[in-house]
C-alpha positions, 0 to 999 in steps of 0.5 A: 353316364358315369359307371358307378363302382361297386364295393364289396362288403368287408368281412372281419373274422376274429380268431381266438388266440386259444384256438381249438383249446378254447375253454381248456387253456393253461392260464389256471395252471399259472394261477395255481403255481402262483398260489402254491408259491405264495403259500410256500412263502407264507409257511417260510415266513411263519417258520422264520417268525417262530424260530426268531420268537424261540430265540428271543424267548431263550435270550429273555430267559437268560437275561431274566435267569442270569448266570446259570451257576447262581441260585435263587433271586433271578429265577422263577420257582423251580419245579422238582421232577417228582410224581404228582400223585403224592400219597396216592402212590402205592407204598408196597415194596417194589420187586427188584429194587435195591435192598430187597432180600433173597428168597431165603430172607437174607441179603446177598452178598453180605454187606460190610460195616466200615468203621475204622479210618483205614477202611473209610480211606479205602472207600474214599479212594475208590470214590475219587477214582470213579470221579476221575474216570468220569472227568469230575475229579475237580468236583469231589472232595473226601475227608475222613472224620470221627463221624465217618467219611465226608464226601462232597460233590460241588459246583465249580465256576465252569460247571454245576451239578444242577440246572440253575434254580432246580433239582434237575441233575447234570447228566454227568453228575447223575451218572457218577451218583448212579455208579456210587449206588452199588458201592454203598449197596455193599456196605451197612453204613448209613448215610446222611445226604445234605443239600447246600445252596449259595447265599443268593436269595429269591425275590419272593420273601413271603413266609410261604414263598420258595426259598433256598431251604426248599431248593437244598432239600429238593436237591438232597432228595434228588441225590438220594433218588439217583443213588437208589436208582443206581442200586443203593439199599433204601435203608442206607439213608438215615437222614436227608437234610436241606441246609440252604446257605447256612454252612458255606465252604467259602465263608468269605464268598457266600455266593461262590460256586463250591458252596452249591454242593451235595454232601454224603456222610458215610456214618460209622456204626456208633455215630449212626446209632447216636444220631438215630437215638438223638431223634428217637424216644428220649431216654427215660430215667433209670430206676436209681434216679440216674439218666438213661443212656449217656447219663453224664453227657445229658446231665452236663447238658441240662446243667449248662442249659439251666445255668444259661436260662437262670435269671441274673441276680443284681448285686 
């Protein structure tokens, strides 16, 4: 009888690759690192998109706004850097501001009146020296006239006084005006401050739309505020005027850079009084039937007006 072979059962043992670390392996660490890397990549992509969007916005604004030396037509309505409180601001005197009197009620130091051409030319030279020290000699022109000293700060093709289409002063021009403040604080002469733009119009031509009239007036007001911040007396300003593009320096090129300017007219005493009286109470007729004030000038002016308005008689 054949001997049967006995077979022992085969035992298969499964051994975990994690060994004794089962349940506490490092796979989660790999997954967490992948997540952090993906999050970092997301932040990087968002940052790049934001930077690109900002660059595109700047390019679009430049394309829309055009040359920063130009005014009006290409841009949005400018915003004047002023207080939104308007008439709610207190109108009481501010201690320490230019033009305040000393404890005894007198101004210190005494302010000088400049009326003769030699004095005005000396003032013009001082202002020109200040502009040269500031590197802005090519932007300033001075002229002594019968009315006083005419000081013109204007744009050039390379640099403008204001941000395009706004009343925000260039830092260098703002610094120069601040330096002029103490000079005007030491004289009694009153100033006219005039703002001028070039002839570039705004798109909005409605009656209530923003125009170069608004812009020129805002720029003149900004110049006044800067001079006051520099120490000029508040009563040094007789009138602030916006001229828009109605008085260009370069009449053949109405959009030329020098037409965009601020003028400071330092008035002589007699001229300041004449100008103030022209907008004050009209002179009343004298008791003898003559005109008050400069009667001859007023009478001739009335005669000319009457002649121009008189109806033409047919022959």
